C-alpha positions in Angstrom: 14.6 -2.5 -32.5 12.2 -4.2 -35.0 9.2 -6.3 -34.2 9.7 -8.3 -31.0 8.1 -11.7 -30.6 5.5 -12.0 -27.8 6.7 -13.5 -24.5 4.8 -16.6 -23.3 3.6 -16.7 -19.7 1.6 -19.3 -18.0 -1.2 -17.6 -16.0 -4.8 -18.9 -16.1 -3.8 -20.3 -19.5 -0.8 -19.8 -21.7 -0.8 -16.2 -22.7 1.6 -13.9 -24.6 2.9 -10.6 -23.5 3.5 -8.0 -26.2 5.1 -4.7 -25.1 5.0 -2.7 -28.2 5.0 1.1 -28.0 1.2 1.2 -27.8 1.3 -1.1 -24.8 4.0 0.9 -23.1 2.0 4.1 -23.6 -1.1 2.4 -22.3 0.7 1.3 -19.2 2.2 4.8 -18.6 -1.3 6.3 -18.8 -2.8 3.7 -16.5 0.0 3.8 -13.9 -0.3 7.6 -13.8 -4.0 7.3 -13.2 -3.6 4.6 -10.6 -1.2 6.7 -8.6 -3.2 9.9 -9.3 -0.2 11.6 -10.9 -0.8 14.6 -13.1 2.8 14.9 -14.4 4.3 12.8 -17.2 5.4 9.4 -16.2 8.0 7.1 -17.9 7.6 3.4 -17.6 11.2 3.0 -18.7 12.5 5.1 -15.8 10.3 3.2 -13.3 11.8 -0.1 -14.4 15.4 1.0 -14.9 15.3 2.8 -11.6 14.3 -0.3 -9.8 11.3 1.5 -8.1 8.8 -1.1 -9.3 5.7 -1.8 -7.3 3.3 -4.7 -7.6 0.7 -2.3 -9.0 3.2 -1.1 -11.7 4.0 -4.7 -12.6 0.3 -5.8 -12.8 -0.6 -2.7 -14.9 2.3 -3.4 -17.3 1.1 -7.1 -17.5 -2.4 -5.8 -18.3 -1.0 -3.6 -21.1 1.1 -6.4 -22.4 -1.9 -8.7 -22.6 -4.1 -6.1 -24.2 -3.2 -7.2 -27.8 -4.7 -10.7 -27.2 -7.6 -9.6 -25.0 -8.7 -6.0 -25.3 -11.6 -6.7 -22.8 -9.2 -7.6 -20.0 -9.4 -5.2 -17.1 -6.6 -4.0 -14.8 -8.4 -5.8 -11.9 -8.5 -9.0 -13.9 -4.7 -8.6 -14.6 -4.2 -8.3 -10.8 -6.1 -11.6 -10.4 -4.1 -13.3 -13.1 -0.8 -12.2 -11.5 -2.1 -13.3 -8.1 -2.6 -16.8 -9.4 1.0 -17.0 -10.5 4.4 -16.7 -8.9 5.5 -13.1 -8.5 8.9 -14.1 -9.7 7.5 -15.7 -12.9 5.5 -12.5 -13.7 8.4 -10.2 -12.9 10.8 -12.2 -15.0 8.4 -12.4 -18.0 7.7 -8.7 -17.8 11.4 -7.9 -17.5 12.2 -10.0 -20.5 9.5 -8.4 -22.6 10.6 -4.9 -21.6 14.3 -5.6 -22.3 13.4 -7.0 -25.7 11.2 -4.0 -26.6 13.9 -1.6 -25.5 16.4 -3.4 -27.7 18.6 -4.7 -24.9 18.0 -8.4 -25.8 19.9 -10.7 -23.5 23.4 -9.3 -23.9 24.4 -7.3 -20.8 20.9 -7.6 -19.4 20.6 -8.3 -15.7 19.6 -12.0 -15.0 17.1 -11.1 -12.4 14.9 -8.0 -12.9 14.0 -5.9 -9.9 11.4 -7.6 -7.7 8.4 -5.4 -7.2 7.8 -3.8 -3.9 4.6 -4.7 -2.0 2.9 -1.4 -2.5 -0.4 -2.2 -4.1 -2.4 0.9 -3.3 -1.7 4.6 -3.8 -0.2 6.5 -0.9 1.1 10.0 -0.2 4.7 8.7 -0.5 6.6 9.5 -3.7 7.9 5.9 -3.5 11.5 7.0 -3.9 12.5 4.7 -1.1 10.5 1.7 -2.1 11.6 -1.1 -4.3 15.0 -2.5 -5.0 17.5 0.2 -5.5 20.5 0.1 -7.9 19.0 -2.5 -10.3 18.0 -2.0 -13.8 16.1 -4.1 -16.3 18.2 -3.0 -19.3 21.5 -3.6 -17.5 
């Protein structure tokens, strides 16, 4: 795996996404809190399963930007993502996640799963939301 270079993304300014293990663990914890889940949650399973919501994507963005701005809040990350194309954010996050997981570009899917429009918690398990059959790691 090794050290992965940060992924540049143009938001309010040029920023860099770094999805190291600390960022992934931070995202897992925050996504679980956001969806009020008490059980263990795997960010890898969410993205590989294609059940990616807008909230999941924005929280992962927040965690990936934490290395350069520890004071950034989840709400601010939602605002940053709102000011950019959802496709740009999704592609940058997919690339960062693929690189962290060691998939690189070989065999990786060209277009990561597009997030669903769910932005607030609901009683649904989300098993029928999102794009099915897609995976970030290919």
